[in-house]
C-alpha positions in Angstrom: -16.0 -19.5 -16.6 -12.9 -17.8 -18.0 -10.9 -16.0 -15.3 -9.1 -12.7 -15.9 -5.6 -11.6 -15.3 -5.1 -8.7 -13.0 -2.1 -6.5 -12.1 -1.7 -5.7 -8.4 0.6 -2.9 -7.3 2.2 -2.0 -3.9 2.2 1.7 -3.2 5.2 2.9 -1.2 8.6 2.6 -3.0 6.9 0.8 -5.8 4.4 3.1 -7.6 5.9 5.9 -5.5 9.6 6.7 -5.2 9.2 7.4 -1.5 7.6 6.0 1.6 4.5 8.1 1.9 4.2 7.4 5.6 7.2 9.6 6.2 5.6 12.4 4.2 2.4 12.0 6.3 4.4 12.1 9.5 6.0 15.4 8.3 2.5 16.7 7.5 1.3 15.8 11.0 4.4 17.5 12.5 3.9 20.7 10.5 0.2 20.7 11.4 1.0 20.4 15.1 -0.6 17.1 15.5 2.5 15.2 16.7 5.7 16.2 18.6 9.2 16.2 17.2 9.9 13.1 19.3 6.9 11.4 17.7 8.1 12.4 14.3 11.5 10.9 15.0 9.9 7.7 16.1 7.9 7.6 12.9 11.0 8.0 10.8 12.8 5.2 12.7 9.8 2.9 12.2 9.8 3.7 8.5 13.5 2.7 8.3 12.9 -0.5 10.2 9.8 -1.3 8.0 11.9 -0.8 4.9 14.5 -3.3 6.3 11.6 -5.7 7.2 12.6 -5.4 10.9 9.6 -3.7 12.3 6.6 -5.2 14.2 4.2 -3.7 11.7 1.0 -4.9 13.4 2.0 -3.4 16.7 3.1 -0.1 15.1 -0.1 0.3 13.1 -2.3 -0.4 16.0 -0.4 2.1 18.1 -0.5 4.8 15.4 -4.2 4.5 14.7 -5.1 5.1 18.4 -3.9 8.7 17.8 -6.9 9.2 15.5 -9.6 8.0 17.8 -12.5 10.3 17.7 -11.6 11.9 14.4 -14.4 12.0 11.8 -13.8 9.5 9.0 -14.9 12.0 6.3 -12.7 14.8 7.7 -9.6 12.6 7.6 -10.5 11.4 4.1 -10.7 15.0 2.9 -7.5 16.0 4.7 -5.7 13.1 3.1 -7.0 14.0 -0.4 -5.6 17.6 -0.1 -2.2 16.3 1.3 -2.0 13.6 -1.5 -2.7 16.1 -4.3 -0.2 18.6 -3.0 2.6 16.4 -1.7 2.4 12.8 -2.9 1.1 12.6 -6.4 4.2 14.1 -7.9 6.2 11.1 -6.6 4.7 8.5 -9.0 7.6 6.7 -10.7 7.7 7.4 -14.5 8.1 3.7 -15.3 5.3 2.8 -12.9 3.1 5.0 -15.0 4.2 3.1 -18.1 3.5 -0.2 -16.4 0.0 0.9 -15.4 -0.6 2.0 -19.0 0.7 -1.3 -20.4 -1.6 -3.4 -18.3 -4.6 -1.2 -19.0 -3.9 -1.7 -22.7 -4.2 -5.5 -22.1 -7.5 -5.0 -20.3 -6.0 -6.2 -17.0 -7.8 -4.8 -14.0 -5.4 -2.6 -12.0 -5.5 -3.1 -8.2 -3.7 -1.1 -5.6 -2.7 -3.5 -2.8 -1.1 -1.6 0.1 -0.5 -1.4 3.8 -1.3 2.3 3.7 -4.6 3.7 4.9 -7.8 3.4 3.0 -7.8 7.2 2.9 -4.6 7.3 0.9 -5.4 4.2 -1.2 -8.7 5.5 -2.4 -7.2 8.8 -3.5 -4.3 7.2 -5.2 -6.5 4.7 -7.1 -8.8 7.6 -8.2 -5.8 9.8 -9.2 -4.1 7.2 -11.3 -7.3 5.5 -12.6 -6.8 2.1 -11.0 -9.9 -0.2 -10.9 -9.8 -1.1 -7.2 -7.9 -0.6 -4.0 -7.2 -2.9 -1.1 -5.8 -1.3 2.1 -6.1 -0.9 5.8 -9.5 0.5 6.8 -10.8 1.8 10.1 -14.1 1.0 11.9 -16.2 3.9 13.1 -18.9 4.6 15.6 -22.5 5.4 14.5 -21.5 9.1 14.2 -18.7 8.3 11.8 -15.8 8.8 14.3 -12.8 6.5 14.3 -12.7 4.0 17.1 -8.9 3.9 17.1 -8.7 0.4 15.8 -8.1 -1.4 12.5 -10.2 -3.7 10.4 -8.8 -7.2 10.4 -7.1 -9.0 8.8 -4.5 -6.3 8.3 -3.6 -5.6 4.7 0.0 -6.6 5.3 2.1 -9.7 4.8 -0.1 -12.7 4.5 -3.1 -10.4 5.0 -2.5 -9.0 1.6 -3.0 -12.4 0.1 -6.3 -12.7 2.1 -7.6 -9.4 0.7 -6.4 -10.1 -2.8 -7.9 -13.6 -2.8 -11.3 -12.3 -1.7 -11.2 -9.6 -4.4 -10.1 -12.0 -7.0 -12.9 -14.5 -6.3 -15.5 -11.7 -6.4 -14.1 -10.4 -9.7 -13.4 -13.7 -11.6 -9.6 -13.1 -11.4 -7.0 -15.9 -11.4 -4.1 -15.0 -9.1 -1.9 -17.7 -10.7 -2.0 -15.8 -14.0 -1.9 -12.3 -12.4 1.0 -9.9 -11.6 2.2 -8.3 -8.4 4.7 -5.5 -8.2 6.5 -4.8 -4.9 9.7 -3.6 -3.4 9.4 -5.2 0.0 10.3 -8.6 1.5 7.1 -8.3 3.7 5.2 -8.8 0.5 6.8 -12.2 -0.2 3.5 -14.1 0.5 1.7 -12.2 -2.2 4.6 -12.4 -4.6 4.4 -16.2 -4.2 0.7 -16.2 -4.7 0.7 -14.7 -8.2 2.0 -16.3 -11.3 4.1 -13.2 -12.3 6.1 -11.6 -9.5 7.7 -8.3 -10.4 10.3 -6.9 -7.9 10.9 -3.2 -8.0 14.1 -1.6 -6.6 13.9 -4.2 -3.8 15.1 -4.1 -0.2 18.1 -6.3 0.5 16.2 -9.4 1.7 13.8 -9.3 -1.3 16.6 -8.8 -3.7 18.4 -12.0 -2.5 15.1 -13.9 -2.7 14.3 -12.7 -6.1 17.7 -13.7 -7.4 17.2 -17.2 -6.0 13.7 -17.5 -7.5 14.6 -16.0 -10.9 12.0 -13.2 -10.5 12.5 -10.1 -12.7 14.1 -7.2 -10.8 13.1 -3.9 -12.3 14.7 -0.5 -11.6 11.9 2.1 -11.8 
């Protein structure tokens, strides 16, 4: 069986020119759902994440506890409204060109992100990607969040696990596929594909990309 080439894309600071988690934190602050102190902590965490210094698993597990008891569908709809009004405008122009170029080559487009399934599904729909892989949240029989995350997390090596499962189910060869990312935390996935593409990278990823000879793109 002939296997296909796919193009995987990180979201924050790759397709987007911002970290959307910071925009969501601001939305939560303005909505009265978090305090100024919690907002400050969220911004600090985002900075540490960008520098690959954060314990992401611990931070995500702590953050999702805040949403325990919320209806999954309600949070999905809130995220859609927020994304349409605040986030969609931050798509990098050259990211749009890359999406178009891969689509013209009939490469499946896959969003591979540590963001929430709520945001990933809206982003994939908005920009017409074929699939999304992200962090999702179990619910009780009434559709309310349990305050936990599905495992493995879609982060670091977990992204490779999610991508591998998707690739096997869709006859895709990772070794001939592409992955675009800005973050050193995505090194396992960049190593798993045949065509790593580094976008406006953080300092550690830039050093690694220079050593590996990976293309560094300024979007």
